[in-house]
BABALO-585282 format. One record per atom (N, C-alpha, C): residue in three letters; atom name; x, y, z. Coordinates in nm, 3 decimals, always signed. Example, Ala and Ser with C-alpha at 12.3 -4.5 7.8 and 13.67 -1.06 7.14 Angstrom:
<sites>
rest atom u v w
ALA N +1.319 -0.569 +0.780
ALA CA +1.230 -0.450 +0.780
ALA C +1.320 -0.330 +0.780
SER N +1.285 -0.225 +0.708
SER CA +1.367 -0.106 +0.714
SER C +1.290 +0.003 +0.787
</sites>
This chain:
<sites>
rest atom u v w
UNK N -21.864 +30.301 +10.231
UNK CA -21.772 +30.383 +10.288
UNK C -21.730 +30.318 +10.423
UNK N -21.607 +30.313 +10.452
UNK CA -21.552 +30.254 +10.577
UNK C -21.544 +30.372 +10.692
UNK N -21.596 +30.324 +10.799
UNK CA -21.589 +30.415 +10.913
UNK C -21.467 +30.389 +10.994
UNK N -21.391 +30.487 +11.031
UNK CA -21.278 +30.472 +11.105
UNK C -21.307 +30.493 +11.249
UNK N -21.278 +30.385 +11.330
UNK CA -21.310 +30.394 +11.480
UNK C -21.191 +30.458 +11.543
UNK N -21.217 +30.492 +11.667
UNK CA -21.103 +30.557 +11.751
UNK C -21.004 +30.464 +11.765
UNK N -21.030 +30.328 +11.799
UNK CA -20.936 +30.227 +11.812
UNK C -20.849 +30.210 +11.694
UNK N -20.914 +30.215 +11.570
UNK CA -20.838 +30.190 +11.449
UNK C -20.736 +30.315 +11.424
UNK N -20.792 +30.432 +11.458
UNK CA -20.706 +30.556 +11.432
UNK C -20.586 +30.547 +11.538
UNK N -20.612 +30.503 +11.657
UNK CA -20.497 +30.500 +11.757
UNK C -20.403 +30.381 +11.719
UNK N -20.445 +30.276 +11.656
UNK CA -20.365 +30.158 +11.622
UNK C -20.278 +30.186 +11.503
UNK N -20.320 +30.268 +11.412
UNK CA -20.243 +30.305 +11.280
UNK C -20.102 +30.357 +11.324
UNK N -20.078 +30.448 +11.401
UNK CA -19.948 +30.500 +11.436
UNK C -19.856 +30.386 +11.487
UNK N -19.923 +30.306 +11.570
UNK CA -19.844 +30.178 +11.630
UNK C -19.794 +30.086 +11.522
UNK N -19.883 +30.057 +11.421
UNK CA -19.854 +29.965 +11.320
UNK C -19.753 +30.025 +11.232
UNK N -19.751 +30.155 +11.209
UNK CA -19.650 +30.222 +11.132
UNK C -19.511 +30.226 +11.206
UNK N -19.517 +30.251 +11.333
UNK CA -19.392 +30.259 +11.414
UNK C -19.334 +30.120 +11.418
UNK N -19.404 +30.010 +11.411
UNK CA -19.351 +29.886 +11.418
UNK C -19.255 +29.851 +11.294
UNK N -19.287 +29.923 +11.188
UNK CA -19.212 +29.893 +11.063
UNK C -19.078 +29.983 +11.057
UNK N -19.067 +30.082 +11.147
UNK CA -18.958 +30.163 +11.143
UNK C -18.824 +30.089 +11.166
UNK N -18.809 +30.011 +11.275
UNK CA -18.684 +29.934 +11.286
UNK C -18.640 +29.860 +11.169
UNK N -18.733 +29.790 +11.100
UNK CA -18.696 +29.707 +10.988
UNK C -18.638 +29.798 +10.878
UNK N -18.698 +29.912 +10.863
UNK CA -18.643 +30.001 +10.762
UNK C -18.501 +30.057 +10.798
UNK N -18.493 +30.092 +10.924
UNK CA -18.371 +30.158 +10.981
UNK C -18.255 +30.056 +10.976
UNK N -18.284 +29.924 +10.989
UNK CA -18.182 +29.820 +10.984
UNK C -18.150 +29.773 +10.857
UNK N -18.223 +29.813 +10.749
UNK CA -18.189 +29.773 +10.620
UNK C -18.049 +29.816 +10.571
UNK N -17.984 +29.714 +10.517
UNK CA -17.848 +29.745 +10.464
UNK C -17.847 +29.840 +10.355
UNK N -17.752 +29.941 +10.341
UNK CA -17.754 +30.025 +10.230
UNK C -17.699 +29.960 +10.112
UNK N -17.738 +30.017 +10.006
UNK CA -17.690 +29.956 +9.867
UNK C -17.541 +29.982 +9.862
UNK N -17.460 +29.880 +9.811
UNK CA -17.323 +29.881 +9.794
UNK C -17.298 +29.983 +9.675
UNK N -17.246 +30.108 +9.714
UNK CA -17.230 +30.198 +9.614
UNK C -17.074 +30.188 +9.559
UNK N -17.051 +30.256 +9.449
UNK CA -16.900 +30.257 +9.403
UNK C -16.813 +30.306 +9.512
UNK N -16.851 +30.409 +9.584
UNK CA -16.767 +30.460 +9.698
UNK C -16.748 +30.368 +9.803
UNK N -16.856 +30.291 +9.842
UNK CA -16.833 +30.190 +9.949
UNK C -16.751 +30.070 +9.905
UNK N -16.757 +30.030 +9.769
UNK CA -16.676 +29.928 +9.722
UNK C -16.528 +29.964 +9.720
UNK N -16.496 +30.091 +9.688
UNK CA -16.367 +30.139 +9.677
UNK C -16.318 +30.151 +9.836
UNK N -16.414 +30.194 +9.924
UNK CA -16.365 +30.206 +10.053
UNK C -16.331 +30.067 +10.131
UNK N -16.404 +29.965 +10.083
UNK CA -16.373 +29.830 +10.133
UNK C -16.237 +29.793 +10.083
UNK N -16.192 +29.821 +9.949
UNK CA -16.066 +29.789 +9.903
UNK C -15.955 +29.872 +9.981
UNK N -15.991 +29.998 +9.992
UNK CA -15.895 +30.085 +10.076
UNK C -15.882 +30.030 +10.212
UNK N -15.987 +29.986 +10.283
UNK CA -15.970 +29.939 +10.422
UNK C -15.883 +29.810 +10.419
UNK N -15.910 +29.728 +10.324
UNK CA -15.825 +29.603 +10.320
UNK C -15.684 +29.628 +10.301
UNK N -15.646 +29.721 +10.207
UNK CA -15.514 +29.758 +10.183
UNK C -15.455 +29.822 +10.308
UNK N -15.522 +29.913 +10.369
UNK CA -15.478 +29.982 +10.476
UNK C -15.450 +29.865 +10.596
UNK N -15.537 +29.778 +10.609
UNK CA -15.518 +29.669 +10.719
UNK C -15.380 +29.593 +10.683
UNK N -15.369 +29.565 +10.556
UNK CA -15.246 +29.497 +10.527
UNK C -15.118 +29.575 +10.565
UNK N -15.121 +29.700 +10.522
UNK CA -15.016 +29.790 +10.553
UNK C -14.991 +29.792 +10.709
UNK N -15.089 +29.801 +10.788
UNK CA -15.081 +29.797 +10.930
UNK C -15.019 +29.674 +10.992
UNK N -15.039 +29.563 +10.915
UNK CA -14.995 +29.432 +10.970
UNK C -14.867 +29.398 +10.910
UNK N -14.803 +29.476 +10.826
UNK CA -14.673 +29.436 +10.772
UNK C -14.558 +29.423 +10.885
UNK N -14.478 +29.328 +10.864
UNK CA -14.363 +29.324 +10.970
UNK C -14.264 +29.436 +10.954
UNK N -14.209 +29.478 +11.059
UNK CA -14.111 +29.580 +11.055
UNK C -13.995 +29.562 +10.954
UNK N -13.963 +29.446 +10.928
UNK CA -13.847 +29.422 +10.828
UNK C -13.895 +29.420 +10.683
UNK N -14.013 +29.469 +10.655
UNK CA -14.052 +29.488 +10.518
UNK C -13.966 +29.593 +10.443
UNK N -13.927 +29.562 +10.324
UNK CA -13.824 +29.653 +10.258
UNK C -13.908 +29.793 +10.225
UNK N -13.819 +29.886 +10.222
UNK CA -13.865 +30.022 +10.190
UNK C -13.936 +30.025 +10.061
UNK N -13.882 +29.948 +9.966
UNK CA -13.942 +29.950 +9.830
UNK C -14.073 +29.891 +9.821
UNK N -14.100 +29.783 +9.902
UNK CA -14.222 +29.723 +9.902
UNK C -14.328 +29.812 +9.968
UNK N -14.279 +29.863 +10.089
UNK CA -14.370 +29.954 +10.160
UNK C -14.412 +30.076 +10.080
UNK N -14.315 +30.153 +10.011
UNK CA -14.358 +30.254 +9.937
UNK C -14.439 +30.227 +9.817
UNK N -14.427 +30.111 +9.754
UNK CA -14.514 +30.070 +9.654
UNK C -14.664 +30.047 +9.701
UNK N -14.667 +29.982 +9.818
UNK CA -14.799 +29.969 +9.869
UNK C -14.870 +30.098 +9.914
UNK N -14.793 +30.187 +9.969
UNK CA -14.843 +30.318 +10.006
UNK C -14.887 +30.404 +9.887
UNK N -14.809 +30.390 +9.775
UNK CA -14.847 +30.445 +9.647
UNK C -14.991 +30.398 +9.603
UNK N -14.993 +30.264 +9.609
UNK CA -15.123 +30.197 +9.577
UNK C -15.235 +30.258 +9.665
UNK N -15.217 +30.262 +9.795
UNK CA -15.308 +30.311 +9.881
UNK C -15.355 +30.462 +9.841
UNK N -15.262 +30.543 +9.812
UNK CA -15.284 +30.679 +9.781
UNK C -15.369 +30.689 +9.654
UNK N -15.329 +30.601 +9.558
UNK CA -15.398 +30.602 +9.414
UNK C -15.543 +30.558 +9.449
UNK N -15.573 +30.459 +9.539
UNK CA -15.699 +30.414 +9.566
UNK C -15.783 +30.527 +9.642
UNK N -15.716 +30.597 +9.726
UNK CA -15.774 +30.708 +9.797
UNK C -15.824 +30.826 +9.685
UNK N -15.734 +30.853 +9.596
UNK CA -15.768 +30.943 +9.491
UNK C -15.891 +30.909 +9.412
UNK N -15.898 +30.777 +9.374
UNK CA -16.013 +30.720 +9.305
UNK C -16.143 +30.733 +9.385
UNK N -16.130 +30.700 +9.512
UNK CA -16.249 +30.696 +9.607
UNK C -16.296 +30.840 +9.617
UNK N -16.210 +30.930 +9.656
UNK CA -16.248 +31.077 +9.681
UNK C -16.297 +31.138 +9.547
UNK N -16.264 +31.095 +9.432
UNK CA -16.306 +31.147 +9.304
UNK C -16.446 +31.091 +9.265
UNK N -16.479 +30.975 +9.317
UNK CA -16.606 +30.913 +9.282
UNK C -16.726 +30.988 +9.342
UNK N -16.832 +31.011 +9.265
UNK CA -16.949 +31.089 +9.322
UNK C -17.024 +31.003 +9.430
UNK N -17.053 +31.081 +9.541
UNK CA -17.133 +31.021 +9.650
UNK C -17.266 +30.999 +9.609
UNK N -17.323 +30.884 +9.657
UNK CA -17.467 +30.863 +9.639
UNK C -17.551 +30.866 +9.766
UNK N -17.498 +30.902 +9.872
UNK CA -17.576 +30.911 +9.990
UNK C -17.481 +30.965 +10.111
UNK N -17.529 +30.965 +10.225
UNK CA -17.456 +31.005 +10.348
UNK C -17.348 +30.916 +10.378
UNK N -17.378 +30.786 +10.374
UNK CA -17.268 +30.693 +10.404
UNK C -17.146 +30.709 +10.322
UNK N -17.165 +30.741 +10.195
UNK CA -17.047 +30.758 +10.108
UNK C -16.966 +30.888 +10.165
UNK N -17.042 +30.986 +10.211
UNK CA -16.969 +31.105 +10.261
UNK C -16.889 +31.058 +10.387
UNK N -16.952 +30.976 +10.474
UNK CA -16.875 +30.923 +10.593
UNK C -16.754 +30.849 +10.552
UNK N -16.772 +30.764 +10.447
UNK CA -16.654 +30.683 +10.402
UNK C -16.542 +30.777 +10.355
UNK N -16.586 +30.878 +10.271
UNK CA -16.479 +30.970 +10.215
UNK C -16.409 +31.052 +10.328
UNK N -16.489 +31.102 +10.417
UNK CA -16.430 +31.169 +10.526
UNK C -16.342 +31.088 +10.613
UNK N -16.372 +30.957 +10.632
UNK CA -16.302 +30.868 +10.718
UNK C -16.163 +30.840 +10.643
UNK N -16.164 +30.814 +10.518
UNK CA -16.042 +30.802 +10.441
UNK C -15.960 +30.916 +10.442
UNK N -16.020 +31.033 +10.401
UNK CA -15.938 +31.158 +10.410
UNK C -15.865 +31.190 +10.538
UNK N -15.938 +31.159 +10.638
UNK CA -15.876 +31.189 +10.771
UNK C -15.818 +31.062 +10.831
UNK N -15.816 +30.944 +10.772
UNK CA -15.757 +30.822 +10.820
UNK C -15.819 +30.803 +10.968
UNK N -15.952 +30.796 +10.966
UNK CA -16.032 +30.780 +11.096
UNK C -15.979 +30.868 +11.200
UNK N -15.944 +30.990 +11.167
UNK CA -15.905 +31.085 +11.271
UNK C -15.750 +31.096 +11.294
UNK N -15.671 +31.010 +11.241
UNK CA -15.522 +31.015 +11.271
UNK C -15.465 +31.140 +11.225
UNK N -15.527 +31.200 +11.122
UNK CA -15.457 +31.321 +11.066
UNK C -15.529 +31.458 +11.099
UNK N -15.625 +31.459 +11.192
UNK CA -15.704 +31.565 +11.235
UNK C -15.629 +31.643 +11.335
UNK N -15.573 +31.576 +11.437
UNK CA -15.497 +31.649 +11.530
UNK C -15.579 +31.708 +11.645
UNK N -15.706 +31.689 +11.654
UNK CA -15.776 +31.741 +11.762
UNK C -15.794 +31.635 +11.872
UNK N -15.823 +31.675 +11.991
UNK CA -15.820 +31.583 +12.101
UNK C -15.954 +31.494 +12.124
UNK N -16.063 +31.548 +12.068
UNK CA -16.190 +31.486 +12.090
UNK C -16.256 +31.437 +11.957
UNK N -16.185 +31.430 +11.859
UNK CA -16.243 +31.389 +11.722
UNK C -16.261 +31.234 +11.728
UNK N -16.186 +31.167 +11.818
UNK CA -16.177 +31.019 +11.812
UNK C -16.310 +30.951 +11.838
UNK N -16.411 +31.012 +11.902
UNK CA -16.545 +30.958 +11.915
UNK C -16.623 +30.961 +11.793
UNK N -16.611 +31.076 +11.725
UNK CA -16.664 +31.083 +11.585
UNK C -16.614 +30.978 +11.486
UNK N -16.491 +30.961 +11.488
UNK CA -16.425 +30.870 +11.397
UNK C -16.458 +30.728 +11.432
UNK N -16.472 +30.696 +11.566
UNK CA -16.510 +30.564 +11.615
UNK C -16.654 +30.541 +11.561
UNK N -16.740 +30.636 +11.568
UNK CA -16.868 +30.617 +11.518
UNK C -16.879 +30.606 +11.365
UNK N -16.800 +30.667 +11.306
UNK CA -16.784 +30.658 +11.153
UNK C -16.748 +30.528 +11.119
UNK N -16.644 +30.460 +11.179
UNK CA -16.596 +30.332 +11.156
UNK C -16.715 +30.231 +11.196
UNK N -16.777 +30.241 +11.288
UNK CA -16.893 +30.149 +11.332
UNK C -17.005 +30.158 +11.221
UNK N -17.034 +30.270 +11.179
UNK CA -17.139 +30.282 +11.066
UNK C -17.086 +30.208 +10.944
UNK N -16.965 +30.231 +10.909
UNK CA -16.909 +30.161 +10.791
UNK C -16.906 +30.015 +10.803
UNK N -16.870 +29.976 +10.922
UNK CA -16.859 +29.827 +10.938
UNK C -16.997 +29.762 +10.937
UNK N -17.108 +29.832 +10.968
UNK CA -17.239 +29.777 +10.955
UNK C -17.288 +29.785 +10.814
UNK N -17.233 +29.860 +10.732
UNK CA -17.282 +29.867 +10.596
UNK C -17.248 +29.757 +10.502
</sites>
């Protein structure tokens, strides 16, 4: 039988605490929602970068594609909290469609979380 000394008992929480940052920094699994989110983000970035002289027909086609991607993403079951953040971010376009004055901090935080994923 092993005797637990006071020193060993005090060291155990410290050893456990040292592993927490490694677990917290672990990258989440790429879920179907996050894969669709990355596609949505890429298409949204392309739309944002289009020159002003882009034809209405091209623009409408790309917007239709973006909305179809949004529908697929929102219909895909979430597998964790980050999926919910991704869905909320897409649904509100990172706060562009919420209309409140102080939501921007939450949406900036959501964007940062998703960029790290």
